[in-house]
N, C-alpha and C positions, 0 to 999 in steps of 0.2 A: 285772296286773303293774305298772302305773303307780303304784298305791297302795303296792306293796311297795318300789319304787324311792324314792318320796318318803319313806316311813318310814325306810328305811335311811339315806338321805342326811341327813335331819334328825337322826337319832340320832348319826351320825358327826360331823356339824358341832357338835352340842351337846357331845359329848365333847371335841373339839378346842378349842372355845371356852373351856373352863375354864382353859386355859393363858393366863396373862396376856400372854405374848408375841404371841398371835394377835390380829390386828387385823380381818381380814375373811376370809370363806370364800365361794367361789362354786362353782357346779356347771356343767359344760360340756355342750354339745349332744349329746355321745356318749350321754348317758343317755336321750335322746329317740328313739334308734334302736329298731327292733323288737327285742324280747328275743332272738329266734332269730337275729338278724343277728350275724355274727362281729365286726362293728364296735361292738357294744353293750358298754358298761361304764360304771360310775359314775366320773366324773372330777371330783375336787375340787381346787381351787387354794386353798391356805392362805397368806395373806399375813401375814407376821410381822415383828416387830422384835427386834433383839438376837439371841439364839441359841435355837433350838428344842431340846427334849429329845433325847437321843441315841436311837439305834436301839432299844436294849433297852427304854427307857422307852416308846417308841412301840409296840413289840411288846406290852408289858404293857397298854397302853391298849386295844388291839384283841385281847385275850386270847381272845375268842370267834371270831376270824377263822381261816380255814384258809389254808394255803400262803402264809404271810406272807413277803414278800421285801422287802429294802431295797437300793436302788441304792448301789453304792460310789462312783458318780460323780454328784454332785449329791444333792439331798435328795428322794428319791422312794420311796414305799412302794406295794406292791400286794399284794392278798390277795383272799379270797372271804368274803363274809358271806351266809349263807343261799343259797349257790350263785350269788350275784351277784358278778361281777368288779368290783373297786374299784381305782382308782388315785388316789393322793394326791401332789400336788406342793407342796412348801413353797417359797415365794418371799419373799426378803428385801426389805423395804420400802426400805432404803437403796440397794440395788442398782437397784431400779426407779426411784427418785427420781433417781439419777445418770444412768441411761440416757435418761430422758425429758428431760434437759437438752439432748440432741441436739447435743453437741459432736462435732467430727470424731473425737476419740479414742474416742468411744462407738460408732462405726458398725461396729466389729468384732462387736458383739452381734447384728447382723442378718445376718451372713454364713451362719450355719448354718441358720436357720429363718425368714429374712425377717422380716416384721412379725407373725408369728403370736403372739408374746408380747403384742403390743398388741391383737390380735383377742381373745385370751382375757380380757384385762383389761376390754375394752369390752363384750363380749357375754355373759360368764358371768352366770348367774342368782344373785343374792345370797341366801345362806342365813344368814350372820352378818355384821353390820357394827357395830363398836363405836364408830366415830367417822366423821368426814367425809373421811378420807383417800382412800377409793376414789372418792367423788363428785368430789373435787378432781382426781384423776388422770384420771378419765373426761372431765371437762370439758376438760382440757388436750389429751387425745387427739382431741377433736372440733375443736380449733383449731390444729392443727399448721400451721406456716408453709410456704409454697411452697418455701423453701430446703431443708426437710427432704426433701420428695419429690424435689427436684432432685438433691441429693447422693446420695440413695438410687438414683435412676435412673442417674446417672453410674457409680456403683460396680457396679450390677447389669449395666449394658450392657457394661462391660469384662469382667466375669466370663462373660457369655453369649458374647461374641466369642471368648474364650479356649476355652470348651468347643466352639464351632463349629469352630475351627481343629483342635482335637484330634480331633473327630468326622471331619472330612474327611481328616485324616492317617491315622487308623485304618482308614477305608474304603479308602484307596489301598493300605495295607499288608495288607489282609485280616486285621486283628487284631481278632477278634470280641470278646475280653474288653475291650480298651481302648475299642473302639467302643461297647459296651454301657454302660460306665462314663461315657463322654463324652456319650452320648445322654441318659442319666439326668440328668446335671448340666445339660445344655443345656435340657431340658424344665423342670426345676425353676426355673432362673434365668429362663427365658422367661416362665413363669407369674408369677413375682415381678414382672417388668417390667410385665406387663399389669395387675396389680393396682395397681402404683405409678402408672401413667399414669391410672388411674381414681381415684386418691387413696383407695383402699380397702385395709384390712388383709387379709392372707392368712388364710383359714381353715385348718383341719387339712388335710393332704394327702389324707386320705380323702375330703374334700368339695370339693377343688379343681375337679374337672371340672364338677360341677354348678353351682358358683358362677361359674366362668369364662365359661360360655356365656350367663350372664344379666347380664354386665357391660354398662354403657351404651356404652363405647367399645372397639371391637375393629377391628383392620385388616380390610380386605376379604379375604374367603376364609380368614380366620384359622382358624375352627373346622374347616373341611374339611381344611385342610393339617395342622392339629394332630392331628386324629383319624387321619390317614394315617400319622403317626409311631408311633401306638400299635398299628397293625395288625400281625398276624402273617400275612403274605401273601408267597408266593414271588415275586410280581411286584414287590413293594416291596423291592428289594434294598437293601443298605447304601448303595450309591452313590446310588440314587434318593432314599432317605431323607435323605442328606446334602444333596442338591440342594433338597429340600423345606425342610429346616432352614434353609438359606441364604435361601430366599424368605421364610420366617417372620421371620428376623432382619432382613432388609431392610425388611419391611413395617412393623415396629414402630418403626424408627428415626425416621421423620417425626413420631411422636407424642411423642417425648422432647424436651422443651423444654430448650434450652441456655442460656436467659437467666434462670434462676431467680435 
């Protein structure tokens, strides 16, 4: 199966590279999952300048694909080739160059998915590279200043505390829907904070738990408490989980430097 994945990935990359707008193409770690895993798919990031061809042109490029779909939000295509699921994301170089300048105005880009965009940039296996742009960006990502991590930590801490208050309020009101939404937001932001204090970029959320427990810096009892929030156990009531969430929040605050 590995050879089939390599063949399809290289073929798709070669097709896409014929467009002059395409600068680099990488493949992500999801292609290394076991083929029978529901997490398996070929994921390509296509870095481009200017404008990429429209949806119909891209559909024609993959005329041998099945179930072709294109996202109406953002530039994302997905389809099947030889029964192998494929996802392609098109990423504009100018936008990335702007974000990596790390001005305060750009920090909104990290609210939805944390630093995952940087993780993809840094770790994707290169299939096509037409110049040194990707090398230059990757070098910058390994030399980010402490100010970047400090600003990110401050913003993420405020968001985590917001979710914690919502979580506690929902628990007191026995509002299961709002409780679930708040717990999800709390866990996501808490994980972001742990990666931030380790100065590491967040992987895909499918791989967060595995990477989380292998980080160098973790508060005492962190993983045990974190795992308890994931349990579906009658003894772990919403109220008890709210108390554990508060302990987790308090445990991470000493690791956040305020003098960046």
